[in-house]
N, C-alpha and C positions, 0 to 999 in steps of 0.2 A: 610821564605827566598824569595819566589816569590814576596811578597809585598815589601820587602826591595829592591830587584833588580828593581822593577817597580819604586819605589821612586828615586832610583839612576839615572835611565834613564830619568825620568821627570826632575830631578834636572839638569842633563847634558843638556837636551834640553832647559830648561829655561835659563841656563847660555849661551848656544849657541845663543839664540835669542837676547840677549843683548850684545854679544861680539862685541867689536869695533876694527876697524883697526887702526893702527898707521901710522904716516907719513913715518916712515922708511920702511913700506911695500909697499909704493907707487912708488917705483923706476920703471920707464918705461923700457920695454924690449928693445926698441931701442930709442936712443936719436934723435929726428927729428931736422932738420935744423931750427934754430930760425931766421925767415925771416920777421916777421910781426912787423911793427912799431905801434905807437899809432894811427897814421892816418889810417893805414890799419884796425886796430880794430874798430875804429869809423865808417869807411866805411862798415865794415862787420856788425856791429850792426845796422846801419841805413838801409843797404840793406836788411838784413833779417827781420827787424821789419817793415819797410815801405814796406809791401808786398801786398798780395792779399786782406787783410782785408779792407784797406782804400778805395779800388775801388768799394766795394759793401756795406760795413757796414754803411757808412755815409748815403746812400740813404735809407737803411732798417730802421735804427734808426730814422731818421728824418721823414720818411713817416708813420711809424706805432707805434712808441714808445714814442718819445720825441718832435718832431717838431723842432722849432728853438732852444729849450734848448739842442739840441744835442751838442752844444758847451760846455755846462756844463758837459755833459756826458763824453766827451773826456778829459776834465780837471780832472774829478774825477778818470777816468780810468788811466790817466797819473800819477796822484799822487800815486795811488795804485802801479803802475809799478815802479815808482821812489823809493818808500819805499823798495820794494823788491830788486831793483837794488842796493841800498846801502848795503843791507845784503849780496848780492852776491859779492859786491866789497870787503867787509871785508874778506870774506872767501877766495876769490882769492888771497888776500894779505897774509892771514894766511896759506893757503895750496896751494902752487903754482904747482898744478897738474891738468890735465884735468879730469873732472868727473862730474861737475855741481852739482845739488842738490843731486844726488845719492851718490856721494862720500862724500859730506859734512855731510849727515845724517849718513853714515856708520862710519865716524870718530868720530862723536859727540854723536849719540844716540844708535847705535848698529845695528845688522844684520837685525832684523825684520823690523825696520823702513827704513833701506836701501832698502830692498826688496820692501816694499810698494811704496817708492819713485821711484825706478827704473822701476818697472812694470807699474806704473802710467805714467812715461815718455815714455815707449814703446807705450802705447795707444795714448799718445799725438802725437808722431811722425807719427804713422799710420794715425791718424785723419788729421794731416797736409797734408799727401799725398792725402787723399780724397778731402780735401778742395781745394788744388792747382789744382787738376784735374778738379773739378767742375767749378771753376772760370776761369781757362785757357780756357776751352771749351766754357763757357758762353761769354767771351770777344771775342773770335775768331768768334763765331756765330753772335754776334752783329755787328762785324766789316764787315762781308760779307752779311749783311742784313737779318739775321735769316734764311738763306737758309737751314742750317742743320736741325734746329728744325722743320721747315715747311715740309721738305721732310720726316722726321721721322714720323710726325703726319699724313701726307696725304697717305703715301704708306706703310711704315713698320708697323705702329700701327694697320693696318687692318688685319695683319696676326699673330702678337704676342701681348701679354699684353702691356698696355700703359707704365708701369714702365720699361719694357725692351726697348721700343722704345725711351724713354726719356734718357736712359743711354748708349745706344750703342755708341754714340759719345764719351762718357767718357772712354769707354773701348778702343777705338782707341787711345785716348790720353795716356792711360796707356801703350799700346804697344810702342808708340813713345818714351815715357820717359824711358821705360825699355831699349830700344835700346841705348838711350843717356847715361843711367847710366852704361851700360856695357863698354862704351868707357872710356878711361883714358886721363887725361890732367894734365900736370905739374902744381903743386900748384902755383908756382911763376907766370906763365902766367894766371892761373885762377884768381888770385887776381887782376892782372892788368885789365883783362876784366871786372871783377866784379865791380871794382871801377869806371870804365868808365860808366857802365850802372847804377850804383847807382847815379852818377852825372846826368845822363839823367833823372832818376826818380825824383830827387830833382827839376830839371828844369821844368819838367812837372807839378809837384804839385805847384811850384811857379807861373807858368802860370795860373793855376786854381785860385790861390789866387788873383793874379792881376786882372784877369777877373771879380772876384767877386766885387772888388772895382769899376770897370768900369761899369759893367752892373747890379750891385746889387740894389735892391729896399728896403729901410728900412721898407716899409709898410708890407713886408712879415714877419716881426717879430712881428706884432701886428694885425694879421688877426682876423676878427670877423665872427660871423655866417652870417652876411649880405653879406660878401664876398663869402661865400659858396653858398648862394642863387643866387647871381648875376652870379656865375660861373655855375649855374644849378646843384649844388650838394646838397645832404642832407645826413643824417646819414645812409641811406640805400644804398648809392652809392657803385658801384662796386670797387671804389678805397679803400674801407675799412673805419674804424672809422676815423672821422675827428677831434675829440676832441672839446674842448670848445673855442678854439681860443687863441690869445695872444702869449706871448713868451713861456709859459708852457702849451700847450693845453691839455696834458695828465696828468697833475698834478705831484706831487712829486713821486708817484709810477712809473710814466713813466720815470722820471730821473733815479731812481734806476735801473729799468729794462734796460734802455738804457745804463747806465754805465757798467752793467754786460755784455751787448752785445759788447760795444765798447772796453772792455778789451782785446778782441781777437786781436785788431789792434796793441797792444803793445807787443805781444808775439814775441820773436825772439832774444832779446838781450842776452839770455843765450848762444847763439852760440859763443859769445866772450869768455866765460869761457871755453867752450869746446876746444878752440884754445889756451889754456894757454901755452902748451908746444911748440907752434910755435912762441910765442911772444919773442921779443928781451929782454925786461925788464918786465917780467910779473907782478911783485909785484907793479910796478908803472903804467904801461900802461894799465893793465886790469881794475883797478878801474876807471881810467880816461876815458877809452873807453866806459864803461858801463854808467857812469853818463852823459857824453857829448852826446852820441848817443840817450839816452832817452830824454834829454832836446831838442835836435833837432827834434825828432819825435813828442814830445808834441807840440812844436810850429807849426810844419807842419800840424798836425791834427786839431789843433785849427783854423788855418787859412783856411784850406780846408772846415771845417764844417761851418765856418762863411760865406765863399764865396757861398757854396752850398745853404744854407738856405736863403741867400739874393737874389740870382739870380732866384730861383724857389720856388713857394709856396710849402710848405711841403706836402700838401695833393695831389699834382700831381706827386709825386715821386712814381713810380710803383714798386711793389714787384719784386725782382731779377733784378732791373735795375742797371746799372753801372755808375760810376762817370762821364765818358766822355759824357754821354747822356744829361747832363745839357747844353752842347753847342748846341745841337739840339733845345732845348727849346728857347734859346736866338737867334737862327738863325745863328749861326756860324758853318756851316757844315764842312768847311775845318779844323777848329780847332778840331772838333769832331774826324775826321779821323786821324789827326796827334796825338792827345792825346791817342786815342784808340790803334793806332799802336805802339806808344812808350810804353804804358802800357803793351801791349801784349809781346813785346820783353823783357822788364825788368822783367816781371814775368817768362818768359822762362829762362832767365839767372839765376834768383834767385832759380828756381827749380833745376838747375844743382847741383848735390851733396847735394840736399836737399830732394830727393825723397826716396831713399832706404838706403843711407849711414847712416843717423842718427839712423834708426831703427837697422841696423846691428851693429853699434857702441855700442848702449845701451845694446843689447843682449849679445854682446861680453864682455863688462865690467862686467855684472852680472854673466856670466858664469865663467870668470876668477876670480871673487870674491867669488866663491863657492856658489852662490845663485841659479844658474841653472845648469843643467847637462853639463859636459864638451863637450858633443856632440854639443851644441849650439855654443860654441867657435870655434869648428872645422868647423861648417857650415859657420861661418862668416869670416874664413880665407882660409882654404884649399878648401872648397866648396863654395866660395863666389859667383861664377857665378850661381850655382844651387840655393843658398838661395835667390839671387836677383830675379831670375825668379819665384821661389816659392812664395815669398812675393808679387811680382807683380800680380800674378794670384789671390792670396788671396784678394788683394786690388780691383782688377777688379770685382770679384764676390761680394764683400761687397758693391760696389757702388749701387747695386740694392736695398739695404735695408735702406739707410739713405739719408735724405735730407740735403741740405747745411746748413740751419739754425740749425738743430739738431746737425750737426757736429761742428759748431762754438761754440755752447753752451757746447758740450762735451769737446772740447779743452780748453775752458775757465775754466771749473770745474777742470780738471786735473792740469792746470797750477796754479790756485789759491791754490790748495792743496799743490803743490810743493813749491810755494812761502811762504806759511804759515809754512811749515816744516823748510825751510831755516831760516826764521825769528826766529823760536823757537830755532834752533841750535845756532844762534848768541847770543840769550838770555842765553843759557846754557853755552856755551864755554867761554863767557866773565867772568864768575864768578867761573870757575874751577881752582884748583891749577895746577901749571905748573909741568909737569913730568920731572924728571931728565933723562938725556940720558941713564944712567945705567939702570933705571927702564924700559925705552922703549926697550932697547936691550934685557933685561930679558923677557919682555912680548912677544917679537917676537919669542923667543926660546921656550916658553912654548907651550905644545901641548894640554893641557887640561885646561878647565876653572876653575877647582877646584884649581889648582896650582896658577892660576892668581888671583883668589879671596883671596887665602891665602897670596900671596905676598902683595896685596893692604892692607890687614888687618894688616900685620906686619909693613908696612911703615906708617900707620895712627897714629896720636897722640893718646896715650892711655888715656890721661886726658880729652879729649874733650867730653863734654856732652851737650845735648840739654836742654836749659832752656829758660824761657820766656824772661829773660833779654838779652840772647844771640841773640834772634831774631832781636832786634833793636840796640844792642851794642855788635858787634861780638868780640871786644877785640883784633883783629889782623888786621894789615894794608894790609896783603896779603891774598888771598883766601886759605882756608883750606878744607880738605875733608868734614868737617861738614857744612861749609858755602856753599860748592858746592851742597851738598845734599839738604840743605834748599832751594836754588834757584831752583833746579830741581823739588822738590815737589810743591813749590809755583807757578812756571811757569806752571806746569801741571794743577793746580787748576785754574789759571787765564784763560787758554785756555778753560776749561770747562765753567767757568762763562761768558766769552765773547761769547761763542757759545749760551748759554742760553739767554743772553741779546739780541743777534741778532735775535734769534727765537721770543722772546717777541716783539721786535720792528717790525718785519716783519709780524707776523701772529696774532697779537692781536688788532683787530679793535677798541676795547674800549679805547685804549690808547689815541687816539686823541679826543675822545668824553668826556674825563674827568672822566672816570670810576675810582674810587679810588683803586680798586684791582690791575689792571695792573700797575698803577702809583706807588703803594706801592712796588710791585715786582721789578720794575725798580730801584727805589731808594735803596732798600735793596741790589740788585745786584751791584749797583754803589758803595755803602759803602764797601761791601766786596772786590770789585776789587781795590778800593783805598787803603784799609788797606793792602792787600796782596802785592800790588805794592810797598807800603812803606817798607815792610819787605825786598823785593828784593833790593830796593834802598839803604838800610843800609848795605848790605853785601859788603865786599871788592871785587874790580874788579882786574882782571889781569893787571899787569903793563908792559906786554911784548910790546916792541916797534914794531909798524907795519906801513907800508907806508900809510894805510888808516884804519880808524875805524869808525863804525857807531856812530854818535853823539847822545847824550841824551838817552843812554841806561839806564833803560829798556823801556822808553816811546815809542821811535820810533819802535822797534820791536813789541811791544804790539799793537801799532796803526796799523801797517801793518797787523798783524793777525786779528784784529777786522774788518778792512775794507775788507780784503779778505773774511772773514766769512759772512759779510753783503751782499757782492755781490753773494756769493754762495747760500744764502737764496733765491735769485731771480730765481733760476733754478727750472725747473718743476720736479714733482715726477717721471715721466717717465725717466728723465735724471739720477736721482739717482739710479733707478732700473738698468738701463744699466750699470752704473758705478759699482754697486755692483756685477752684473753678471761677469763683466770683472775681478774684484778683486778676486772673488771666483775661477775663472779659473786659475788665477795666483797662488793663495794659493795652489791649487791642484798640480801644477807643483812644487812648493816649497816643499810641504810635500813629494811628490814622490822623489825629490832629496835627502831629508834627510833620506828616507827609504832605498835608494840604498847604497851599500858599498862606502865609501869615497875614492876617488882617491887622493893620496897624492900629485900628481902634479897639481891638479885642482885649488888649491888656491895659489896665488903668495905670 
C-alpha cells in the first residue's frame, strides 16, 4: 500500500508538471484602459531596446572582440532578435494577453517549463536593474570629468576595500531610483514623455551616424601592424590585444563572441508584449510594433557601429568607454557634452518603471499562476512599497559582486533561453489540433490531472496508430492528436541535435583543420536534422486564421533556436555555473510551494 500511494503521488506530480493553462483561464482581474496605438508600441519597443547597451557595447566589442567587423556582429545579433520577434508576434496574435514568454510556455508546454521561463525572466529583470545602475553612473561620471571615480579612489578606497569604493556611487543611484520608483505617474502622461525622449534618443544616434560619414576615415577598416607600430603600440600594449589588422582583426571567433555580446543591445522589445492588454488593437498592432521596432533598431545599430569604427581606430577604444567619447577623439568637445547629456536623460527616462516594476510584475504573475507561494503575490500588491524597498536593498548589495561585462553576458544568456523556448512553442502549437470550446470549458472545471488525461484519451481517435508511412503521409489535412505528438517528439529531438551540432562547431578545433572525425560527426548530425525536419514538414498545420503567422515553419523557428544556441556556446563556464545556481534556488522555492498545502484561491 505505501508503494502504491507513493506511485500515485509521483503520478500526480508528473501530471502537474506538464499541466497547461488554457486561454479561458487568462481573464484579467481588471480590464485596463486600451490607450496604446501602433505608434505608441513602436516607440515603446525602440525606447526600451535602444537603451543602455548601445552606449557602451559598441566600444567594448570593437575594441576587444571584433574591431571593424562589429558591424557584422550587430547584423547577426539583429537577425537573431528578429527571428525571435517573429515568434513573439505570432503568439501575441494567438494569445492576446500580457505575459510574454512565461505565459506562452505555460499555455503550450506546461507548468514546469513555465516556471523555468518565469524564473529566468526574474533574473533577467534583476540583471537589467544592475546594468542600468552601472551605466547610468558611468555616463554621469564621464559627463562631470570622472570626479566621482577619482574621489572614490583617492579618499574612500584608503579606508575600505577597493570593490566597495568602486560601487558606492552605484548604491547612491539605487537610492535615487528607488525614490523615483515609489512615485506614481499617470500612464497616459508617461507614454507622452517616453515618446518625446525616444525621439531625442533617435536624433542623437542619427547625429552620431552623420558625424561618421563626415569625419570617418575608410583606412580605419584596413589597419595593419605597421599602423600599430607607427602609433607606438604593440601586442603588449596596455590597450589590450590588437589583433592582426584588417576588417576582421580577431578572426571568425571574434565575430561570434562579438555577436553574443551585441545581442544584449536588442533586448527590450518584449516590453511590447507585456503591454498587450493596453493596446487598442493588440492582434494587429503588437506584431507590427515588434517587427517595425526591431528593424529600426537594427538600422540604427548598424549605422552607429559603422560611424564608430570609421571615426576612431578600434584599438584606441578604451574598456568601459562610452559612445559619446568618440567626439573627444575627433575634437568635437561641444558635441560630446551634448550627446552625453542627451544620453544621460534618455536613459533616466527609460529607467522609470523599468527598475523594480518588471521584477514585481513577473513574481506576481508566477504567484497568481500557482508556481510560487501566494505570499509573493501579496508582496507585489498589498505590500508593494515594502517589496520595492526590499528588492532595492538586494540590488544594492549585489552590486558589489558583479562586473558590468558579466552582467551583460548573464542577461544575454537568460534572454537567449527565453527566445529559444518561445520559438519551440511556435513549432509545437502550429501542429497541434484545435480544442473545441466544450473541451476547454471541461478542462477548466477539472480539479485533477487524472480526469484531464482521461478526457483527452476519450476524445482522441481510437483508430490512430503510429506507422512509418504515417510519419511522411499523415492522411489528414488537419492536425490530429497523433500528428501533434509526432511533432512534439521530433521537435525535442531536433533541439537536442542542434545543441550537439553547436557544441561540435564551437569546441572542436579539428573541424577547420580537416580532421575527418569531426567532419563525419557534423555530416551525420546534419543528415539526422534534415530527416527529422522533413518529418515535421509533412505533418498537417493548424489552419486557424491569425493576423500574423511566422512564415516558413518549421524552418524559421528551428533557425532561431540554432542561432540562439550558437550564441550561448560563446558564454564562459563561470556564467553557466552562476545560471545553474540561480535555477537551483528557484527550483527549491518551487518544490517548497508544492509541499505546502494548496491554497484554492492561489490559482486563477
